[in-house]
C-alpha positions as CSV (number, residue, x, y, z in Angstrom):
1,X,-44.2,77.5,17.7
2,X,-41.3,74.3,17.7
3,X,-41.7,72.1,20.4
4,X,-38.5,70.7,21.8
5,X,-39.6,67.2,20.1
6,X,-40.2,68.5,16.3
7,X,-37.1,69.5,17.0
8,X,-35.4,66.6,18.1
9,X,-37.4,64.8,15.4
10,X,-35.8,67.2,12.9
11,X,-31.8,67.0,14.4
12,X,-32.3,63.4,14.4
13,X,-33.3,63.1,10.7
14,X,-31.2,65.7,9.7
15,X,-28.2,63.5,11.2
16,X,-29.5,60.5,10.2
17,X,-29.8,61.6,6.1
18,X,-26.1,63.2,6.5
19,X,-25.6,59.4,7.7
20,X,-27.1,58.2,4.8
21,X,-25.5,60.0,2.5
22,X,-22.0,59.6,4.0
23,X,-22.3,56.3,4.1
24,X,-23.0,56.3,0.6
25,X,-26.1,54.8,0.3
26,X,-28.9,58.4,-0.4
27,X,-31.6,55.4,-1.2
28,X,-32.2,55.2,2.7
29,X,-33.0,59.0,3.1
30,X,-36.3,58.5,1.2
31,X,-38.3,56.5,4.4
32,X,-36.7,58.7,6.3
33,X,-37.8,61.8,4.6
34,X,-41.8,60.2,4.1
35,X,-41.7,58.6,8.3
36,X,-40.9,62.4,9.3
37,X,-43.8,64.3,6.2
38,X,-46.9,61.8,9.0
39,X,-44.8,63.3,12.0
40,X,-44.9,66.7,10.2
41,X,-48.6,66.3,9.6
42,X,-50.3,64.0,13.0
43,X,-48.7,67.2,15.6
44,X,-50.0,69.5,13.3
45,X,-52.8,68.1,14.7
46,X,-52.2,67.6,17.9
47,X,-51.1,71.4,18.5
48,X,-54.7,72.2,16.4
49,X,-56.0,70.2,19.8
50,X,-54.3,71.2,22.7
51,X,-54.4,75.1,21.8
52,X,-58.7,74.5,20.8
53,X,-58.5,72.7,24.7
54,X,-56.2,75.9,25.8
55,X,-58.8,78.3,24.4
56,X,-62.6,76.7,24.9
57,X,-61.1,75.5,28.8
58,X,-60.4,76.8,32.0
59,X,-59.9,74.0,34.2
60,X,-60.0,75.9,38.0
61,X,-56.6,74.4,40.2
62,X,-56.3,74.1,42.9
63,X,-52.7,74.3,44.9
64,X,-52.3,71.6,47.5
65,X,-49.0,72.7,49.6
66,X,-48.5,69.3,52.2
67,X,-45.3,68.7,54.9
68,X,-43.5,66.4,55.7
69,X,-43.9,65.0,59.0
70,X,-40.5,65.0,61.3
71,X,-40.4,61.4,61.7
72,X,-40.5,60.2,58.8
73,X,-37.2,62.9,57.1
74,X,-34.1,60.7,57.3
75,X,-30.9,62.9,58.6
76,X,-28.6,60.9,58.1
77,X,-25.6,62.9,55.9
78,X,-25.5,62.1,52.2
79,X,-21.0,60.1,52.0
80,X,-20.9,62.1,48.7
81,X,-18.9,59.8,46.1
82,X,-15.2,59.4,46.1
83,X,-14.6,57.9,42.4
84,X,-15.5,60.5,39.1
85,X,-16.3,57.7,36.3
86,X,-15.6,59.5,33.0
87,X,-16.4,58.7,30.1
88,X,-14.2,57.8,26.9
89,X,-14.9,58.4,23.8
90,X,-15.3,55.2,21.3
91,X,-11.9,55.5,18.6
92,X,-11.6,53.2,15.9
93,X,-7.4,52.4,14.6
94,X,-8.3,52.7,11.6
95,X,-4.0,52.1,10.7
96,X,-3.9,48.5,12.5
97,X,-7.3,47.7,10.3
98,X,-5.8,48.5,7.1
99,X,-2.6,46.6,8.0
100,X,-5.2,43.3,9.0
101,X,-6.5,44.0,5.8
102,X,-3.3,43.4,3.4
103,X,-1.6,40.8,6.6
104,X,-5.2,38.7,5.0
105,X,-5.0,39.6,1.0
106,X,-1.0,39.4,1.1
107,X,-1.1,36.0,2.7
108,X,-0.2,32.8,0.6
109,X,-2.7,30.3,0.4
110,X,-1.5,27.0,2.0
111,X,-2.2,24.2,-0.5
112,X,-2.0,20.7,1.5
113,X,-0.1,18.5,-1.2
114,X,-0.3,14.6,-1.1
115,X,1.8,13.4,1.0
116,X,3.3,10.4,-1.5
117,X,3.4,7.7,-0.8
118,X,6.5,5.3,-0.1
119,X,8.1,3.1,-2.3
120,X,9.1,-0.1,-1.1
121,X,12.9,-1.8,-2.2
122,X,13.0,-3.6,-4.1
123,X,15.1,-6.7,-2.9
124,X,18.7,-6.5,-3.9
125,X,20.9,-8.6,-5.6
126,X,24.3,-9.0,-5.3
127,X,26.5,-8.7,-8.0
128,X,27.9,-12.1,-7.6
129,X,24.3,-13.5,-7.9
130,X,23.8,-10.9,-11.5
131,X,27.4,-11.9,-12.4
132,X,28.7,-15.7,-12.8
133,X,31.2,-16.7,-14.7
134,X,30.4,-19.8,-17.2
135,X,34.2,-20.4,-17.7
136,X,38.2,-19.1,-17.8
137,X,40.7,-19.9,-19.1
138,X,44.6,-19.4,-20.5
139,X,45.7,-19.5,-24.1
140,X,48.1,-18.0,-26.4
141,X,46.1,-16.6,-28.5
142,X,42.2,-15.8,-29.7
143,X,41.0,-16.3,-33.2
144,X,36.9,-15.2,-33.6
145,X,36.2,-14.7,-30.1
146,X,37.5,-18.5,-29.3
147,X,40.8,-18.9,-27.7
148,X,43.9,-21.4,-29.0
149,X,46.3,-22.5,-26.9
150,X,44.6,-22.9,-24.4
151,X,46.6,-24.4,-21.3
152,X,47.6,-24.6,-18.1
153,X,51.6,-25.0,-18.6
154,X,53.4,-22.7,-20.6
155,X,57.0,-21.8,-21.7
156,X,59.1,-18.7,-21.3
157,X,59.6,-18.5,-24.5
158,X,56.0,-16.8,-25.2
159,X,55.8,-13.0,-25.9
160,X,52.3,-12.5,-24.6
161,X,48.7,-15.0,-22.6
162,X,45.9,-13.8,-22.4
163,X,42.5,-14.4,-20.0
164,X,39.4,-15.2,-21.4
165,X,36.6,-15.6,-19.9
166,X,32.5,-16.2,-21.1
167,X,30.5,-14.3,-18.4
168,X,26.6,-14.1,-18.2
169,X,25.1,-10.9,-16.8
170,X,20.7,-11.0,-16.5
171,X,21.6,-8.0,-14.8
172,X,22.1,-4.2,-16.3
173,X,26.3,-3.1,-17.6
174,X,28.8,-4.1,-14.8
175,X,31.7,-3.4,-14.8
176,X,34.2,-6.1,-14.6
177,X,38.4,-6.6,-12.8
178,X,41.3,-9.0,-14.4
179,X,43.7,-9.2,-11.7
180,X,46.7,-10.1,-13.2
181,X,48.5,-12.0,-10.1
182,X,52.6,-13.3,-10.4
183,X,54.4,-15.2,-7.1
184,X,50.8,-13.9,-5.5
185,X,52.1,-10.2,-6.6
186,X,49.7,-7.7,-9.3
187,X,51.0,-7.7,-11.9
188,X,48.4,-5.6,-13.8
189,X,44.7,-4.5,-13.2
190,X,42.0,-4.4,-16.9
191,X,38.6,-3.3,-16.3
192,X,36.0,-3.0,-18.6
193,X,32.5,-3.1,-18.9
194,X,30.1,-6.3,-19.5
195,X,26.3,-5.7,-21.1
196,X,23.1,-7.7,-19.7
197,X,24.0,-11.0,-22.4
198,X,23.5,-15.0,-22.1
199,X,27.0,-15.5,-22.5
200,X,29.7,-12.6,-23.1
201,X,32.7,-13.2,-24.4
202,X,35.6,-10.9,-22.8
203,X,39.3,-10.8,-23.0
204,X,43.0,-9.6,-21.9
205,X,46.2,-9.4,-22.7
206,X,49.6,-10.3,-20.5
207,X,52.5,-10.0,-22.0
208,X,55.1,-12.7,-20.6
209,X,59.3,-11.5,-19.9
210,X,60.9,-14.5,-20.6
211,X,62.3,-14.4,-16.6
212,X,58.7,-14.5,-14.9
213,X,59.2,-18.2,-14.0
214,X,57.4,-18.9,-12.3
215,X,53.0,-19.2,-10.3
216,X,50.5,-17.0,-12.1
217,X,46.7,-16.6,-11.8
218,X,43.9,-14.3,-12.7
219,X,41.0,-13.1,-10.7
220,X,38.1,-12.4,-11.8
221,X,36.8,-9.6,-9.4
222,X,32.6,-8.2,-10.3
223,X,32.1,-3.8,-8.5
224,X,32.4,-5.3,-5.1
225,X,35.6,-6.1,-6.2
226,X,34.5,-9.7,-4.9
227,X,36.1,-12.8,-7.1
228,X,33.5,-15.0,-9.0
229,X,36.1,-16.9,-11.1
230,X,40.1,-17.6,-11.3
231,X,42.4,-19.3,-12.9
232,X,46.4,-20.6,-11.9
233,X,48.8,-21.6,-14.7
234,X,52.9,-22.3,-14.6
235,X,55.0,-20.9,-16.9
236,X,58.2,-22.5,-17.0
237,X,61.7,-22.9,-18.7
238,X,62.1,-23.9,-21.4
239,X,65.9,-25.0,-21.1
240,X,64.8,-27.4,-17.9
241,X,62.6,-28.8,-20.9
242,X,65.2,-29.3,-23.0
């Protein structure tokens, strides 16, 4: 009743339907069912036709037996195969596939940041070009930001002297230093800041002892230690003047 083709087609259809259910696409089994029904109808008609032929027609079959010529027969022995090929089943490493998917998901996206354009360094000016001494004086006192008793020779009866400066600063705030020398020996150093100004008035004070008679000098230095101004003066013994 059922031939081999019918059994084979039925098994194939069953496998395909199970595959669609396993792949979660059950709608795909509908066209397979239609194809199977068409096959059943066509196969039934062919079976009826074959049965009619089998009943009505009884052909007389004559069996003819032939024998090959000995000359045409190849009597050389056939060598057996030395190796046997065994089919290998296809295997899929599901763990490796899942790891690759996780690595792709976890891999951070690289965002290329635009490279900043190099900034050209402006020409740097020396502090000596920014700071300029407009005036420097040695005096006995300061009154209303003005020097009083300015001179280059003093007597040893003075209690103290002042170094008064007028400095031009065309840049940012800079540190300036007054260095007081007695006989080429540093006696004191006074640091202070000069703000940006066309004329910045400043002064420092030094106590003078009676025995400190001789050559004195005050150097004005910028932050790099460069001398931007200097003033020499003398202190004499008052007894020698009488």
